[in-house]
Backbone as a ProteinNet text record, in pm:
[ID]
protein_1_A
[PRIMARY]
XXXXXXXXXXXXXXXXXXXXXXXXXXXXXXXXXXXXXXXXXXXXXXXXXXXXXXXXXXXXXXXXXXX
[TERTIARY]
-20060.1	-20042.3	-19899.7	-19842.3	-19707.6	-19603.8	-19634.2	-19542.8	-19537.5	-19654.2	-19663	-19581.8	-19598.6	-19528.1	-19377.3	-19334.5	-19192.1	-19138.8	-19216.2	-19174	-19164.2	-19258.5	-19258.6	-19132	-19099	-18980.4	-18854	-18845.9	-18727.5	-18714.7	-18827.6	-18825.1	-18786.2	-18837.9	-18805.5	-18656.2	-18599.5	-18456	-18375.6	-18418	-18348.3	-18352.7	-18467.9	-18482.1	-18386.3	-18384.4	-18296.1	-18149.5	-18112.5	-17974.7	-17943.4	-18038.5	-18018.5	-18002.4	-18085.4	-18078.2	-17944.6	-17903.3	-17776.2	-17661.6	-17667.7	-17563.6	-17561.5	-17678.8	-17681.3	-17635.7	-17666.9	-17617.5	-17465.6	-17411.4	-17266.2	-17202.5	-17261.8	-17209.5	-17217.1	-17330.8	-17347.2	-17244	-17220.9	-17124.1	-16984.4	-16946.8	-16816.3	-16803.9	-16909.2	-16907.2	-16891.1	-16966.4	-16957.1	-16820.5	-16764.1	-16629.7	-16528.1	-16540.6	-16446.6	-16462.4	-16586.4	-16610.1	-16545.8	-16564.4	-16504.8	-16353.1	-16298.6	-16153.7	-16104.7	-16180.5	-16145.4	-16147.4	-16252.2	-16261.8	-16145	-16110.5	-15999.2	-15868.8	-15845.9	-15720.5	-15716.3	-15832.9	-15838.8	-15799.4	-15850.9	-15822.6	-15672.6	-15615.1	-15471.7	-15390.7	-15430.6	-15362.8	-15367.7	-15485.5	-15502.6	-15414.2	-15413.3	-15331.1	-15183.2	-15143.2	-15004.6	-14966.2	-15054	-15025.8	-15021.6	-15112.7	-15113.4	-14983	-14938.7	-14814.2	-14696.8	-14692.6	-14585.1	-14590.5	-14711.2	-14729.1	-14676.8	-14713.4	-14666.2	-14513.4	-14459.7	-14315.1	-14248.5	-14301.6	-14246.7	-14257.2	-14371.7	-14392.4	-14292.9	-14270.5	-14175.7	-14035.1	-13998	-13866.6	-13853.1	-13959.5	-13957.8	-13943.4	-14018	-14009.7	-13869.4	-13810	-13674.4	-13574.2	-13590.8	-13502.3	-13517.4	-13642.9	-13670.9	-13601.9	-13605.2	-13542.9	-13392.2	-13335.6	-13191.2	-13152.4	-13234.2	-13205.8	-13209	-13305	-13318.5	-13196.5	-13139.3	-13020.9	-12899
7027.4	7032.9	7006.9	6896.1	6859.7	6958.2	7016.6	7115.7	7240.1	7282	7396.3	7370.3	7248.7	7210.6	7215.7	7164.1	7163.2	7306.2	7395	7533.9	7600.3	7566.3	7618	7574.5	7447.6	7394.7	7464.8	7486.2	7551.4	7694.3	7766.5	7903.3	7905.6	7807.8	7795	7774.6	7686.4	7657.6	7783.1	7858	7981	8081.3	8090.2	8179.7	8138.8	8009	7959.5	7989.1	7967.7	7996.3	8144.8	8228.9	8373	8414.6	8356.6	8387.9	8342.4	8221.9	8170.3	8261.9	8304.4	8391.1	8525.3	8581.4	8710.3	8697	8584.2	8559.5	8552.1	8485.8	8473	8611.9	8694.9	8830.4	8910.7	8902.2	8974.6	8930.8	8799.6	8746.5	8802.2	8803.2	8855.4	9002.7	9078.3	9221.7	9245.8	9172.4	9194.8	9151.7	9044	9003.2	9110.5	9167.6	9272.1	9395.4	9429.3	9544.5	9522.5	9402.3	9371.5	9380	9325.2	9328.3	9472.1	9553.2	9693.9	9768.5	9745.5	9811.2	9771.7	9643.4	9594.8	9660.6	9668.5	9726	9876.1	9942	10083.9	10105.2	10017.7	10029.3	10008.4	9907.6	9882	10001.6	10057.4	10173.6	10290.4	10311.3	10421.6	10400.7	10277.1	10247	10265.9	10224.4	10239.8	10387.3	10469.2	10612.5	10678.2	10638.2	10693.2	10658.7	10534.3	10491.4	10573.1	10595.2	10673.4	10817.8	10868.6	11005.2	11019.5	10923.1	10924.5	10918.5	10833.4	10815.5	10947.8	11012.6	11139.8	11245.4	11247.7	11346.8	11325.2	11197.5	11164.7	11212.1	11190.2	11234.8	11385.7	11455.7	11602.1	11647.5	11581.3	11617.5	11592.1	11479.4	11446.8	11548.6	11586.9	11689.3	11820.7	11850.9	11972.7	11971.5	11856.9	11842.9	11859.9	11800.2	11809.4	11955.4	12027.8	12168.8	12252	12219.3	12296.1	12279.8	12161.3	12139.1	12195.6
-2415.7	-2271.2	-2229.8	-2276.9	-2231.7	-2285.9	-2404	-2461.7	-2372.8	-2325.7	-2234.1	-2107.5	-2054.9	-1933	-1954.6	-2068.9	-2102.6	-2109.4	-2174.5	-2187.4	-2050.3	-1964.1	-1827.3	-1753.5	-1767.6	-1702.5	-1750.6	-1881.5	-1938	-1886.3	-1882.6	-1833.1	-1685.8	-1613.1	-1472.3	-1453	-1535.9	-1528.7	-1560	-1662.5	-1699.3	-1584.1	-1520.4	-1404.6	-1293.3	-1266.3	-1160.5	-1192.2	-1318.8	-1359.9	-1344.3	-1384.3	-1374	-1228.6	-1142.2	-999.6	-942.3	-980.1	-932.4	-975.7	-1101.4	-1154.9	-1081.8	-1057.5	-989.8	-845	-781.5	-646.1	-644.7	-744.5	-757.6	-769.6	-854.6	-875.5	-746.3	-677.8	-551.6	-448.6	-444.6	-348.6	-379.7	-508.6	-547.4	-511.7	-539.2	-510	-360.3	-278.2	-133.9	-80.2	-136.6	-95.1	-128.8	-249.4	-289.4	-202	-168.2	-80.3	55.1	111.2	240.9	233.3	125.2	106.6	95.2	19.1	-0.4	132.4	212.3	342.3	431.5	430.4	511.6	467.5	335.5	287.3	314.2	306.9	340.9	486.3	573.3	715.9	741.7	675.3	690.3	642.5	530	473.6	572.8	631.3	725.9	849.2	901.2	1018	986	867.1	824.2	819.1	758.7	748.2	885.5	973	1108.4	1180.9	1166.2	1229.9	1177.6	1045.6	984.4	1035.6	1048	1095.6	1238.5	1323.2	1462.5	1467.4	1382	1374.8	1338	1235.8	1189	1298.5	1366.8	1471.9	1586.2	1618.1	1724.6	1686.6	1561.4	1513.1	1524.6	1483.1	1489.2	1634.5	1724	1866.1	1919.6	1881.3	1927.3	1875	1748.8	1690.1	1764.8	1799.1	1873.2	2008.5	2076.1	2207.7	2196.8	2089.7	2069.9	2048.1	1971.4	1943.7	2071.1	2159	2282.6	2373.2	2372.1	2458.2	2393.8
[MASK]
+++++++++++++++++++++++++++++++++++++++++++++++++++++++++++++++++++

Protein backbone atom coordinates (compact mmCIF):
# COMPACT_ATOMS: atom_id res chain seq x y z
CA UNK A 1 0.00 0.00 0.00
CA UNK A 2 2.55 2.59 1.06
CA UNK A 3 4.77 1.69 -1.91
CA UNK A 4 1.88 2.42 -4.28
CA UNK A 5 1.29 5.74 -2.54
CA UNK A 6 4.96 6.64 -2.84
CA UNK A 7 4.94 5.81 -6.56
CA UNK A 8 1.84 7.94 -6.99
CA UNK A 9 3.51 10.86 -5.28
CA UNK A 10 6.61 10.57 -7.45
CA UNK A 11 4.54 10.45 -10.64
CA UNK A 12 2.57 13.42 -9.40
CA UNK A 13 5.78 15.34 -8.77
CA UNK A 14 7.07 14.47 -12.25
CA UNK A 15 3.80 15.70 -13.76
CA UNK A 16 4.02 18.93 -11.82
CA UNK A 17 7.62 19.45 -12.93
CA UNK A 18 6.67 18.75 -16.54
CA UNK A 19 3.79 21.21 -16.34
CA UNK A 20 6.00 23.84 -14.76
CA UNK A 21 8.59 23.33 -17.47
CA UNK A 22 6.05 23.57 -20.27
CA UNK A 23 4.59 26.72 -18.70
CA UNK A 24 8.08 28.20 -18.62
CA UNK A 25 8.58 27.38 -22.30
CA UNK A 26 5.20 28.84 -23.24
CA UNK A 27 5.98 32.01 -21.32
CA UNK A 28 9.33 32.38 -23.11
CA UNK A 29 7.72 31.79 -26.50
CA UNK A 30 4.98 34.35 -25.90
CA UNK A 31 7.52 36.91 -24.65
CA UNK A 32 9.62 36.39 -27.76
CA UNK A 33 6.54 36.71 -29.98
CA UNK A 34 5.58 39.97 -28.29
CA UNK A 35 9.13 41.24 -28.64
CA UNK A 36 9.19 40.18 -32.30
CA UNK A 37 5.90 41.95 -33.01
CA UNK A 38 7.16 45.10 -31.30
CA UNK A 39 10.42 45.08 -33.27
CA UNK A 40 8.52 44.43 -36.51
CA UNK A 41 6.33 47.44 -35.78
CA UNK A 42 9.37 49.62 -35.04
CA UNK A 43 11.02 48.43 -38.24
CA UNK A 44 7.89 49.25 -40.24
CA UNK A 45 7.61 52.72 -38.69
CA UNK A 46 11.29 53.35 -39.38
CA UNK A 47 10.92 52.33 -43.03
CA UNK A 48 7.79 54.45 -43.43
CA UNK A 49 9.61 57.46 -41.97
CA UNK A 50 12.54 56.91 -44.35
CA UNK A 51 10.13 56.57 -47.24
CA UNK A 52 8.38 59.83 -46.35
CA UNK A 53 11.76 61.51 -46.03
CA UNK A 54 12.85 60.27 -49.45
CA UNK A 55 9.55 61.32 -51.02
CA UNK A 56 9.87 64.79 -49.51
CA UNK A 57 13.39 65.10 -50.93
CA UNK A 58 12.18 64.04 -54.36
CA UNK A 59 9.33 66.56 -54.18
CA UNK A 60 11.74 69.32 -53.13
CA UNK A 61 14.09 68.42 -55.98
CA UNK A 62 11.13 68.51 -58.31
CA UNK A 63 10.16 71.98 -57.09
CA UNK A 64 13.72 73.22 -57.54
CA UNK A 65 13.74 71.87 -61.10
CA UNK A 66 10.48 73.63 -61.92
CA UNK A 67 11.85 77.00 -60.86
